C-alpha positions in Angstrom: 100.5 102.5 91.3 101.9 99.3 92.7 100.5 98.3 96.1 102.5 96.3 98.6 101.0 93.0 99.6 99.1 92.9 102.9 99.8 90.8 105.9 96.9 88.2 106.0 96.6 88.6 109.7 96.8 92.3 110.5 96.5 93.7 107.0 99.6 96.0 107.3 101.8 96.4 104.2 104.5 93.8 103.8 107.7 94.0 101.8 107.7 91.7 98.8 109.2 88.2 99.3 112.0 89.0 96.9 113.2 91.8 99.3 116.1 90.4 101.4 114.7 92.2 104.5 111.4 90.3 104.2 112.2 87.6 106.7 108.6 86.8 107.7 106.9 87.0 104.2 104.0 86.8 103.6 103.5 88.1 107.1 104.7 91.5 108.5 106.2 90.1 111.7 107.0 87.0 113.7 103.9 87.6 115.8 101.6 87.4 112.8 103.4 84.3 111.5 102.9 82.6 114.8 99.3 83.6 115.0 98.7 82.0 111.6 100.5 78.8 112.8 98.4 78.6 115.9 95.2 79.0 113.9 96.2 76.1 111.7 97.1 73.9 114.7 93.7 74.7 116.3 91.9 73.6 113.1 90.5 77.1 112.4 91.6 76.8 108.8 90.6 74.1 106.5 91.3 73.2 102.9 87.9 72.3 101.4 87.7 70.5 98.1 84.4 69.6 96.5 83.8 65.9 96.2 83.8 64.5 92.7 81.0 61.9 92.5 83.0 59.9 89.9 85.8 59.5 92.4 83.8 59.1 95.7 83.6 55.3 95.6 87.2 54.7 94.4 89.4 52.6 96.7 93.1 51.7 96.6 92.3 48.3 95.0 90.3 50.1 92.2 93.0 52.7 91.5 95.9 50.2 91.8 97.6 52.1 94.6 97.7 49.3 97.1 101.1 47.9 98.0 99.7 45.2 100.4 99.4 41.7 99.1 95.8 40.5 99.5 96.9 37.1 100.7 99.4 38.4 103.4 98.5 39.0 107.0 100.1 42.5 106.9 97.9 45.1 108.6 95.4 42.5 109.9 94.4 42.3 113.5 92.8 39.0 114.8 92.3 40.2 118.4 94.5 37.5 120.0 97.5 39.7 120.6 97.9 41.3 124.0 99.1 44.9 123.8 100.3 47.0 126.7 99.4 50.7 126.6 
């Protein structure tokens, strides 16, 4: 027997995403979709990835990802500028 997917918020059955009437998939309703969004915004969810000790000390200069010229003043702050907040 094929089971319909469950809403991750209220666990009610949800029509498959391929169904044209499933406008809130993977959620069952707009309410559940918004509850999920609020939880993300509040920081209640987190994507946790284990730290690879081989990559922990890598920096942009080691990986070659840096687009900033080391001799330029781009991104440097010398403290003399007066900023209005």
